[in-house]
C-alpha positions as CSV (number, residue, x, y, z in Angstrom):
1,M,0.0,0.0,-0.1
2,K,1.2,3.4,-1.0
3,K,1.5,6.1,1.6
4,R,2.6,9.8,1.3
5,F,6.0,10.7,3.1
6,S,7.8,13.8,3.7
7,F,11.5,14.0,2.9
8,K,14.1,16.7,3.6
9,C,16.6,17.3,0.7
10,W,20.3,16.6,1.6
11,N,21.2,19.2,-1.0
12,C,18.8,22.0,-0.9
13,D,17.4,21.5,2.7
14,R,13.8,21.8,1.4
15,T,11.0,19.5,2.5
16,Y,8.9,17.8,-0.1
17,T,6.3,14.9,-0.2
18,L,6.1,12.0,-2.3
19,L,3.9,9.0,-2.6
20,R,5.8,5.8,-2.0
21,E,5.3,2.3,-1.0
22,I,7.3,0.7,1.7
23,T,8.6,-2.8,0.8
24,E,11.3,-5.1,2.3
25,E,14.1,-3.2,0.8
26,Q,16.3,-1.3,3.2
27,E,16.4,1.9,1.1
28,L,14.3,4.2,-1.0
29,I,15.7,6.3,-3.8
30,V,13.9,9.5,-4.2
31,A,14.3,12.6,-6.2
32,C,14.0,16.2,-4.9
33,P,11.4,18.1,-7.2
34,Y,13.3,21.3,-6.5
35,C,17.0,20.9,-7.1
36,E,16.5,17.4,-9.0
37,K,19.2,15.6,-7.1
38,E,18.7,11.9,-6.3
39,A,18.7,10.9,-2.8
40,V,18.8,7.8,-0.6
41,V,16.5,7.2,2.4
42,K,17.8,4.4,4.6
43,L,14.8,2.6,6.2
44,K,16.9,0.4,8.6
45,P,16.9,2.9,11.6
46,F,13.1,3.1,11.7
47,I,12.5,-0.7,11.9
48,K,10.9,-2.1,15.2
49,E,10.7,-5.9,15.8
50,K,7.4,-7.0,16.8
51,K,7.4,-9.8,19.4
52,V,5.1,-11.4,21.7
53,I,5.7,-12.5,25.3
54,R,3.2,-14.8,26.7
55,R,2.2,-14.1,30.3
56,G,3.8,-16.7,32.7
57,E,6.2,-18.0,30.1
58,A,9.8,-17.0,29.4
59,I,9.3,-17.4,25.7
60,E,9.5,-14.5,23.3
61,Q,7.9,-15.2,19.8
62,F,9.1,-13.1,16.8
63,I,6.2,-12.1,14.6
64,G,7.6,-9.6,12.2
65,V,8.7,-6.0,11.7
66,E,6.9,-2.7,11.7
67,Y,8.2,0.9,11.0
68,E,8.2,3.9,13.2
69,F,8.9,6.8,10.9
70,P,9.5,10.5,12.1
71,E,7.3,13.3,10.5
72,I,10.1,14.1,8.1
73,L,12.5,11.6,6.6
74,P,16.1,12.4,6.2
75,T,18.0,11.8,2.8
76,E,21.5,11.3,1.9
77,E,23.4,11.9,-1.3
78,R,23.2,8.9,-3.6
79,I,26.6,7.9,-4.7
80,E,26.6,5.6,-7.7
81,L,29.2,2.9,-7.8
82,S,31.5,2.9,-10.9
83,E,32.1,-0.2,-12.6
Protein backbone atom coordinates (compact mmCIF):
# COMPACT_ATOMS: atom_id res chain seq x y z
CA MET A 1 0.00 0.00 0.00
CA LYS A 2 1.34 3.43 -0.92
CA LYS A 3 1.61 6.22 1.61
CA ARG A 4 2.62 9.89 1.40
CA PHE A 5 5.94 10.63 3.12
CA SER A 6 7.78 13.90 3.76
CA PHE A 7 11.48 14.07 2.91
CA LYS A 8 14.17 16.66 3.65
CA CYS A 9 16.58 17.13 0.74
CA TRP A 10 20.24 16.58 1.56
CA ASN A 11 21.26 19.18 -1.05
CA CYS A 12 18.87 22.15 -0.82
CA ASP A 13 17.36 21.48 2.67
CA ARG A 14 13.82 21.86 1.35
CA THR A 15 11.03 19.55 2.47
CA TYR A 16 8.86 17.76 -0.08
CA THR A 17 6.31 14.95 -0.10
CA LEU A 18 6.11 11.91 -2.34
CA LEU A 19 3.83 8.92 -2.56
CA ARG A 20 5.89 5.77 -1.94
CA GLU A 21 5.33 2.14 -1.09
CA ILE A 22 7.47 0.67 1.67
CA THR A 23 8.66 -2.83 0.82
CA GLU A 24 11.25 -5.15 2.34
CA GLU A 25 14.04 -3.15 0.70
CA GLN A 26 16.29 -1.35 3.17
CA GLU A 27 16.56 1.87 1.12
CA LEU A 28 14.36 4.16 -0.95
CA ILE A 29 15.68 6.21 -3.86
CA VAL A 30 13.91 9.54 -4.31
CA ALA A 31 14.53 12.69 -6.33
CA CYS A 32 14.00 16.20 -4.99
CA PRO A 33 11.47 18.09 -7.13
CA TYR A 34 13.22 21.41 -6.37
CA CYS A 35 16.92 20.77 -7.10
CA GLU A 36 16.39 17.45 -8.97
CA LYS A 37 19.16 15.67 -7.04
CA GLU A 38 18.70 11.98 -6.30
CA ALA A 39 18.79 10.85 -2.71
CA VAL A 40 18.78 7.70 -0.62
CA VAL A 41 16.53 7.17 2.38
CA LYS A 42 17.78 4.45 4.69
CA LEU A 43 14.87 2.63 6.32
CA LYS A 44 16.80 0.31 8.64
CA PRO A 45 17.00 2.81 11.57
CA PHE A 46 13.18 2.98 11.66
CA ILE A 47 12.50 -0.77 11.94
CA LYS A 48 10.98 -2.04 15.17
CA GLU A 49 10.68 -5.77 15.73
CA LYS A 50 7.32 -7.06 16.85
CA LYS A 51 7.48 -9.79 19.47
CA VAL A 52 4.91 -11.51 21.62
CA ILE A 53 5.73 -12.48 25.18
CA ARG A 54 3.20 -14.77 26.75
CA ARG A 55 2.31 -14.04 30.34
CA GLY A 56 3.76 -16.62 32.70
CA GLU A 57 6.14 -17.96 30.08
CA ALA A 58 9.71 -16.94 29.39
CA ILE A 59 9.27 -17.48 25.65
CA GLU A 60 9.42 -14.60 23.18
CA GLN A 61 7.95 -15.16 19.74
CA PHE A 62 9.09 -13.00 16.82
CA ILE A 63 6.08 -12.06 14.67
CA GLY A 64 7.55 -9.56 12.21
CA VAL A 65 8.64 -5.98 11.85
CA GLU A 66 6.94 -2.62 11.65
CA TYR A 67 8.25 0.85 10.88
CA GLU A 68 8.19 3.88 13.16
CA PHE A 69 8.91 6.86 10.92
CA PRO A 70 9.57 10.44 12.01
CA GLU A 71 7.40 13.19 10.55
CA ILE A 72 10.13 14.11 8.03
CA LEU A 73 12.52 11.48 6.69
CA PRO A 74 16.15 12.56 6.25
CA THR A 75 17.87 11.88 2.93
CA GLU A 76 21.49 11.31 1.96
CA GLU A 77 23.37 11.88 -1.26
CA ARG A 78 23.09 8.98 -3.66
CA ILE A 79 26.53 7.80 -4.69
CA GLU A 80 26.59 5.59 -7.74
CA LEU A 81 29.27 2.95 -7.79
CA SER A 82 31.39 2.95 -10.93
CA GLU A 83 32.18 -0.36 -12.52
